[in-house]
N, CA and C atoms as an extended XYZ file, in Angstrom:
309
Properties=species:S:1:pos:R:3:atomname:S:1:resname:S:1:resid:I:1 pbc="F F F"
N        81.731       90.100       83.192 N   MET     1
C        82.378       89.879       84.467 CA  MET     1
C        83.835       89.518       84.236 C   MET     1
N        84.688       90.054       85.062 N   SER     2
C        86.119       89.804       84.982 CA  SER     2
C        86.430       88.356       85.371 C   SER     2
N        87.481       87.797       84.805 N   TYR     3
C        87.904       86.438       85.157 CA  TYR     3
C        88.297       86.361       86.627 C   TYR     3
N        89.020       87.393       87.095 N   TYR     4
C        89.424       87.464       88.500 CA  TYR     4
C        88.459       88.362       89.263 C   TYR     4
N        88.253       88.062       90.534 N   ASN     5
C        87.457       88.954       91.371 CA  ASN     5
C        88.169       90.290       91.526 C   ASN     5
N        89.469       90.225       91.711 N   LYS     6
C        90.319       91.423       91.761 CA  LYS     6
C        91.600       91.090       91.003 C   LYS     6
N        92.031       92.027       90.177 N   HIS     7
C        93.273       91.869       89.433 CA  HIS     7
C        94.110       93.100       89.747 C   HIS     7
N        95.258       92.885       90.372 N   VAL     8
C        96.081       93.967       90.901 CA  VAL     8
C        97.374       94.052       90.103 C   VAL     8
N        97.662       95.240       89.596 N   PHE     9
C        98.866       95.465       88.799 CA  PHE     9
C        99.792       96.449       89.496 C   PHE     9
N       101.039       96.051       89.674 N   PHE    10
C       102.085       96.913       90.213 CA  PHE    10
C       102.989       97.348       89.076 C   PHE    10
N       103.168       98.642       88.913 N   CYS    11
C       104.155       99.113       87.948 CA  CYS    11
C       105.528       98.799       88.512 C   CYS    11
N       106.329       98.075       87.751 N   VAL    12
C       107.700       97.750       88.147 CA  VAL    12
C       108.685       98.261       87.086 C   VAL    12
N       108.250       99.231       86.319 N   ASN    13
C       109.054       99.750       85.219 CA  ASN    13
C       110.324      100.433       85.713 C   ASN    13
N       111.431      100.151       85.009 N   GLN    14
C       112.714      100.808       85.252 CA  GLN    14
C       113.048      101.651       84.028 C   GLN    14
N       113.131      102.943       84.193 N   ARG    15
C       113.482      103.820       83.069 CA  ARG    15
C       114.981      103.764       82.819 C   ARG    15
N       115.327      103.643       81.567 N   GLU    16
C       116.740      103.524       81.191 CA  GLU    16
C       117.500      104.822       81.329 C   GLU    16
N       116.808      105.949       81.222 N   ASP    17
C       117.476      107.251       81.241 CA  ASP    17
C       117.780      107.758       82.649 C   ASP    17
N       117.459      106.960       83.668 N   GLY    18
C       117.743      107.345       85.037 CA  GLY    18
C       116.692      108.225       85.681 C   GLY    18
N       115.635      108.551       84.930 N   GLU    19
C       114.557      109.345       85.507 CA  GLU    19
C       113.850      108.552       86.591 C   GLU    19
N       113.201      109.298       87.493 N   ASP    20
C       112.454      108.651       88.561 CA  ASP    20
C       111.383      107.743       87.967 C   ASP    20
N       111.204      106.589       88.587 N   CYS    21
C       110.226      105.612       88.109 CA  CYS    21
C       109.801      104.736       89.277 C   CYS    21
N       108.790      103.935       89.056 N   CYS    22
C       108.273      103.073       90.127 CA  CYS    22
C       109.332      102.105       90.636 C   CYS    22
N       110.157      101.560       89.757 N   ALA    23
C       111.183      100.606       90.177 CA  ALA    23
C       112.169      101.234       91.156 C   ALA    23
N       112.422      102.527       91.037 N   SER    24
C       113.347      103.181       91.958 CA  SER    24
C       112.725      103.383       93.341 C   SER    24
N       111.448      103.029       93.489 N   HIS    25
C       110.762      103.087       94.780 CA  HIS    25
C       110.434      101.670       95.284 C   HIS    25
N       111.248      100.700       94.877 N   SER    26
C       111.125       99.301       95.333 CA  SER    26
C       109.781       98.674       95.017 C   SER    26
N       109.246       98.983       93.848 N   SER    27
C       107.929       98.459       93.484 CA  SER    27
C       107.928       96.942       93.290 C   SER    27
N       109.029       96.365       92.828 N   GLN    28
C       109.087       94.906       92.677 CA  GLN    28
C       109.019       94.231       94.039 C   GLN    28
N       109.732       94.779       95.014 N   ARG    29
C       109.682       94.229       96.364 CA  ARG    29
C       108.269       94.342       96.936 C   ARG    29
N       107.601       95.467       96.675 N   ALA    30
C       106.227       95.665       97.149 CA  ALA    30
C       105.284       94.663       96.495 C   ALA    30
N       105.444       94.455       95.210 N   ARG    31
C       104.611       93.482       94.491 CA  ARG    31
C       104.794       92.086       95.048 C   ARG    31
N       106.049       91.708       95.299 N   ASP    32
C       106.343       90.393       95.863 CA  ASP    32
C       105.729       90.248       97.258 C   ASP    32
N       105.810       91.307       98.053 N   TYR    33
C       105.241       91.304       99.392 CA  TYR    33
C       103.729       91.063       99.337 C   TYR    33
N       103.037       91.808       98.477 N   VAL    34
C       101.580       91.667       98.373 CA  VAL    34
C       101.209       90.298       97.829 C   VAL    34
N       101.927       89.823       96.836 N   LYS    35
C       101.640       88.497       96.278 CA  LYS    35
C       101.764       87.419       97.356 C   LYS    35
N       102.834       87.474       98.138 N   ASP    36
C       103.030       86.501       99.210 CA  ASP    36
C       101.945       86.627      100.275 C   ASP    36
N       101.605       87.847      100.642 N   LYS    37
C       100.597       88.075      101.680 CA  LYS    37
C        99.213       87.603      101.236 C   LYS    37
N        98.859       87.873       99.987 N   VAL    38
C        97.568       87.430       99.448 CA  VAL    38
C        97.496       85.906       99.450 C   VAL    38
N        98.592       85.266       99.093 N   ARG    39
C        98.644       83.800       99.111 CA  ARG    39
C        98.511       83.283      100.539 C   ARG    39
N        99.262       83.875      101.488 N   GLU    40
C        99.205       83.462      102.895 CA  GLU    40
C        97.798       83.592      103.473 C   GLU    40
N        97.091       84.638      103.075 N   LEU    41
C        95.743       84.895      103.589 CA  LEU    41
C        94.666       84.070      102.884 C   LEU    41
N        95.074       83.306      101.865 N   GLY    42
C        94.118       82.487      101.126 CA  GLY    42
C        93.239       83.278      100.184 C   GLY    42
N        93.697       84.459       99.789 N   LEU    43
C        92.891       85.309       98.906 CA  LEU    43
C        93.092       84.986       97.429 C   LEU    43
N        94.068       84.150       97.130 N   SER    44
C        94.315       83.801       95.728 CA  SER    44
C        93.658       82.480       95.354 C   SER    44
N        92.840       81.931       96.247 N   ASN    45
C        92.183       80.661       95.956 CA  ASN    45
C        91.008       80.859       94.986 C   ASN    45
N        90.349       79.784       94.617 N   GLN    46
C        89.265       79.867       93.634 CA  GLN    46
C        88.091       80.701       94.116 C   GLN    46
N        87.826       80.683       95.418 N   GLN    47
C        86.697       81.447       95.945 CA  GLN    47
C        86.954       82.952       95.871 C   GLN    47
N        88.126       83.390       96.321 N   ASN    48
C        88.440       84.823       96.331 CA  ASN    48
C        89.017       85.291       95.003 C   ASN    48
N        89.856       84.460       94.389 N   ASN    49
C        90.370       84.658       93.038 CA  ASN    49
C        90.990       86.045       92.812 C   ASN    49
N        91.951       86.394       93.666 N   ILE    50
C        92.676       87.652       93.525 CA  ILE    50
C        94.036       87.358       92.907 C   ILE    50
N        94.370       88.107       91.877 N   ARG    51
C        95.622       87.893       91.133 CA  ARG    51
C        96.499       89.128       91.245 C   ARG    51
N        97.776       88.943       91.561 N   ILE    52
C        98.745       90.030       91.670 CA  ILE    52
C        99.722       89.907       90.503 C   ILE    52
N        99.873       90.975       89.727 N   ASN    53
C       100.741       90.955       88.561 CA  ASN    53
C       101.676       92.161       88.515 C   ASN    53
N       102.740       91.992       87.749 N   SER    54
C       103.645       93.086       87.425 CA  SER    54
C       103.161       93.744       86.152 C   SER    54
N       103.451       95.022       86.030 N   ALA    55
C       103.111       95.752       84.807 CA  ALA    55
C       104.287       96.635       84.424 C   ALA    55
N       104.359       96.934       83.151 N   GLY    56
C       105.330       97.909       82.683 CA  GLY    56
C       104.834       99.301       83.022 C   GLY    56
N       105.411      100.281       82.384 N   CYS    57
C       105.074      101.670       82.682 CA  CYS    57
C       103.576      101.932       82.489 C   CYS    57
N       102.978      102.524       83.500 N   MET    58
C       101.571      102.903       83.431 CA  MET    58
C       101.423      104.414       83.297 C   MET    58
N       102.562      105.079       83.036 N   ASP    59
C       102.614      106.506       82.716 CA  ASP    59
C       102.089      107.405       83.834 C   ASP    59
N       102.321      106.983       85.083 N   ARG    60
C       101.946      107.816       86.232 CA  ARG    60
C       103.121      107.903       87.213 C   ARG    60
N       104.331      107.913       86.677 N   CYS    61
C       105.544      107.890       87.503 CA  CYS    61
C       105.606      109.041       88.491 C   CYS    61
N       105.050      110.193       88.112 N   ASP    62
C       105.098      111.346       89.006 CA  ASP    62
C       104.223      111.158       90.236 C   ASP    62
N       103.388      110.124       90.245 N   GLU    63
C       102.533      109.821       91.389 CA  GLU    63
C       102.940      108.516       92.058 C   GLU    63
N       104.056      107.958       91.627 N   GLY    64
C       104.429      106.607       91.997 CA  GLY    64
C       105.126      106.475       93.314 C   GLY    64
N       105.314      105.238       93.716 N   PRO    65
C       104.995      104.026       92.973 CA  PRO    65
C       103.489      103.832       92.884 C   PRO    65
N       103.047      103.171       91.824 N   VAL    66
C       101.610      103.025       91.609 CA  VAL    66
C       101.195      101.562       91.502 C   VAL    66
N        99.946      101.347       91.928 N   VAL    67
C        99.290      100.052       91.827 CA  VAL    67
C        97.846      100.344       91.457 C   VAL    67
N        97.272       99.495       90.598 N   VAL    68
C        95.875       99.669       90.211 CA  VAL    68
C        95.131       98.358       90.447 C   VAL    68
N        93.911       98.479       90.967 N   VAL    69
C        93.072       97.325       91.283 CA  VAL    69
C        91.870       97.325       90.351 C   VAL    69
N        91.732       96.230       89.596 N   TYR    70
C        90.579       96.039       88.718 CA  TYR    70
C        89.704       94.931       89.273 C   TYR    70
N        88.415       94.918       89.021 N   PRO    71
C        87.720       95.652       87.975 CA  PRO    71
C        87.317       97.079       88.347 C   PRO    71
N        87.573       97.507       89.586 N   GLU    72
C        87.155       98.835       90.004 CA  GLU    72
C        87.926       99.959       89.315 C   GLU    72
N        89.163       99.681       88.924 N   GLY    73
C        89.994      100.713       88.301 CA  GLY    73
C        90.463      101.743       89.309 C   GLY    73
N        90.739      101.317       90.532 N   VAL    74
C        91.201      102.220       91.588 CA  VAL    74
C        92.720      102.242       91.597 C   VAL    74
N        93.284      103.444       91.512 N   TRP    75
C        94.730      103.641       91.501 CA  TRP    75
C        95.190      104.062       92.885 C   TRP    75
N        96.299      103.458       93.322 N   TYR    76
C        96.886      103.789       94.615 CA  TYR    76
C        98.367      104.105       94.463 C   TYR    76
N        98.867      104.841       95.442 N   THR    77
C       100.295      104.944       95.672 CA  THR    77
C       100.537      104.456       97.088 C   THR    77
N       101.775      104.190       97.424 N   PHE    78
C       102.102      103.647       98.744 CA  PHE    78
C       103.511      104.041       99.118 C   PHE    78
N       103.779      103.988      100.422 N   VAL    79
C       105.107      104.323      100.926 CA  VAL    79
C       105.795      103.098      101.508 C   VAL    79
N       105.036      102.285      102.244 N   ASP    80
C       105.659      101.176      102.957 CA  ASP    80
C       104.692       99.996      103.077 C   ASP    80
N       105.138       98.968      103.776 N   GLU    81
C       104.331       97.756      103.915 CA  GLU    81
C       103.040       97.990      104.686 C   GLU    81
N       103.017       98.958      105.589 N   SER    82
C       101.771       99.235      106.306 CA  SER    82
C       100.713       99.786      105.352 C   SER    82
N       101.123      100.581      104.357 N   ASP    83
C       100.185      101.037      103.328 CA  ASP    83
C        99.670       99.854      102.513 C   ASP    83
N       100.579       98.948      102.162 N   LEU    84
C       100.194       97.770      101.383 CA  LEU    84
C        99.260       96.871      102.184 C   LEU    84
N        99.544       96.711      103.475 N   ASP    85
C        98.656       95.923      104.329 CA  ASP    85
C        97.266       96.533      104.380 C   ASP    85
N        97.193       97.853      104.416 N   GLU    86
C        95.895       98.526      104.442 CA  GLU    86
C        95.123       98.291      103.142 C   GLU    86
N        95.813       98.323      102.012 N   ILE    87
C        95.162       98.039      100.726 CA  ILE    87
C        94.653       96.594      100.713 C   ILE    87
N        95.471       95.676      101.209 N   ILE    88
C        95.057       94.264      101.260 CA  ILE    88
C        93.832       94.108      102.150 C   ILE    88
N        93.926       94.618      103.375 N   ASP    89
C        92.841       94.430      104.342 CA  ASP    89
C        91.560       95.144      103.929 C   ASP    89
N        91.677       96.374      103.540 N   GLU    90
C        90.479       97.162      103.238 CA  GLU    90
C        89.917       96.858      101.854 C   GLU    90
N        90.739       96.976      100.832 N   HIS    91
C        90.214       96.843       99.463 CA  HIS    91
C        90.096       95.395       99.016 C   HIS    91
N        91.180       94.654       99.113 N   LEU    92
C        91.156       93.293       98.569 CA  LEU    92
C        90.287       92.347       99.393 C   LEU    92
N        90.331       92.469      100.715 N   LYS    93
C        89.536       91.588      101.567 CA  LYS    93
C        88.106       92.083      101.756 C   LYS    93
N        87.946       93.398      101.940 N   ASN    94
C        86.653       93.932      102.352 CA  ASN    94
C        85.963       94.834      101.338 C   ASN    94
N        86.600       95.079      100.202 N   GLY    95
C        85.955       95.839       99.134 CA  GLY    95
C        85.794       97.322       99.396 C   GLY    95
N        86.567       97.866      100.351 N   ARG    96
C        86.488       99.292      100.673 CA  ARG    96
C        87.724      100.012      100.138 C   ARG    96
N        87.508      101.050       99.356 N   VAL    97
C        88.602      101.827       98.780 CA  VAL    97
C        89.326      102.558       99.925 C   VAL    97
N        90.649      102.568       99.849 N   VAL    98
C        91.485      103.277      100.823 CA  VAL    98
C        91.695      104.690      100.279 C   VAL    98
N        90.827      105.583      100.688 N   GLU    99
C        90.824      106.946      100.137 CA  GLU    99
C        92.145      107.669      100.325 C   GLU    99
N        92.804      107.485      101.454 N   ARG   100
C        94.029      108.247      101.730 CA  ARG   100
C        95.186      107.853      100.810 C   ARG   100
N        95.122      106.671      100.189 N   LEU   101
C        96.188      106.218       99.289 CA  LEU   101
C        95.803      106.326       97.816 C   LEU   101
N        94.575      106.707       97.567 N   LYS   102
C        94.055      106.770       96.197 CA  LYS   102
C        94.673      107.954       95.443 C   LYS   102
N        94.992      107.702       94.168 N   ILE   103
C        95.476      108.790       93.309 CA  ILE   103
C        94.549      108.967       92.141 C   ILE   103
């Protein structure tokens, strides 16, 4: 069993060569938004135990920005905060994969 009920990783990698990457799609801002929202909703407490983390390159930049939720290993992409809210509400709170955002 995983230490966390859900462990969420946001790629925030910035490529030095100027190639497209998750960081160029405001992935750090998205990660901060989700972390704050999870805390506000009480999902990061001991009972729910959801952890939001930054990650380096996850080698899926062509599908980015990307986020992966473990222990399920579900990969998502997103465009805006409404997509992130849907991932929070459906997957993190209710355990339902958001098929339309899955990659």
